[in-house]
N, C-alpha and C positions, 0 to 999 in steps of 0.2 A: 759643363764642358771640362774635359780632363786633359792632362798633358799627354803628349805622344809617348812618353816613357811608360805609361800605364796600359798601352795596347798589348793584348795577349793574342797568341795564335788561336784562331777559331772564333774570335770575337767579331762583332759587326760595328762598323763606323759609317758616318756620313762623310763623303768626299765628293766635291763638285756637285752637291745637291743630289747625289745618288747613294743608295745603300751598298756597301761593299763588305765582303767577308775577308778577314785577315788570314792569308794562307801561311805567310812566314814573316819573321821579323829578325833582323840582325843588326848589330852595332858595327858601323864602319868608320874609318878615319880617312879624311881626305887631306893629303899633304903631310908635312912633318910637324908643323906647329898649329894645325887647325883643331877645332873641337870635333868630337865624335858626333855622328849623326845616326839616325835609324833608317835602315833600308827596309821598306815594308812592301811585300807583295800582296796585292789586293785582287779579289775576284768580284766582278759586278754581280749583284744578286739576280738581275734580270737577264742580262745578255751572256753571262758566264765568261766574259772577256777578262783577261788578266792585265794588271797595270802595276808597274814598279815605281814607287815614289820615295823620295828622301825627305825626312823630317828632322828638325832639331828636337832635342829631348824636351825643350820647354814649349814647343808648338802646341796649340790647343786643338783638339779634335772632339767631335761629338760621338760618343760611344752609345750604340743602340742596344737595348735589351730585347732581343728577338728570340722567340721560341718557335721552332719549326713544328707545325702540326700537320696531321693527315686528315683527309676527308675525301668526299666523293662529290662529283658534279651532278646536280639535280636537274638544272635547266641552263639553257644557253640563250642569252638575249643578244641584241645587236652590239652593245658595248659593255656587257657585264655577264658574269656567271653567277648562278645561285648554287652555293655549295653547302654541304652538311658536314660538320665536324664529327669525326669518327669517335671521339671520346665523350663529348658533352651532348651530341646530337642536336646542336643548335644550327639553325639555318642562317647563313650569312651571304652577303652580296660581295663579290670580288670583281675588281677591275680586270679587263682584258689587257694582257701584255703581248705586244706583237711577236716576241721571240717564241712564245709557247702557244699562241692562240690557234694555230693550224693543227697542232697535234692533239688538242683536248676535245673530247666528245662527251656526250651525256653518258653517265654511268662510270666514267674513268675514275680511278683512285689518283689523288693528287697530293702534293705537299704545298702548304700555304703558310704565309706569315702575316701577322698583324703589325702593320707599320703605323706611325702617327698619321700618315695621309691616307690610310685605308688598308684593306685586305688585298694581298697580291698572291696569285698562284705562281710558284716559282719552278715547279717540276711536275712531270707526270710520272707516276710510279709504274 
């Protein structure tokens, strides 16, 4: 776990047990004699909703090392997709996410990420 001051724009963190992308980060001061804090704007990786949080510089956050990859949907099951990575041509199983499951069909080009708890489709291209 890293300190909040190590967060960079475009990085990914875990907040409230959900992966978020850091959209912006700025240093703010509350009051005349208080310490500075970080005001961080986050975007949920699954729902695309934005959230603004305030963190102290020494607060601990979990930074994720996520690489966005492209692929295509090969098959669609009741609770998962089978996808093929466009670069390595590996066949992978991805969980269905309610926010994108209605838009995705067999043969669609998608963007996915590999998280510690599995592979997730985050966008349809």
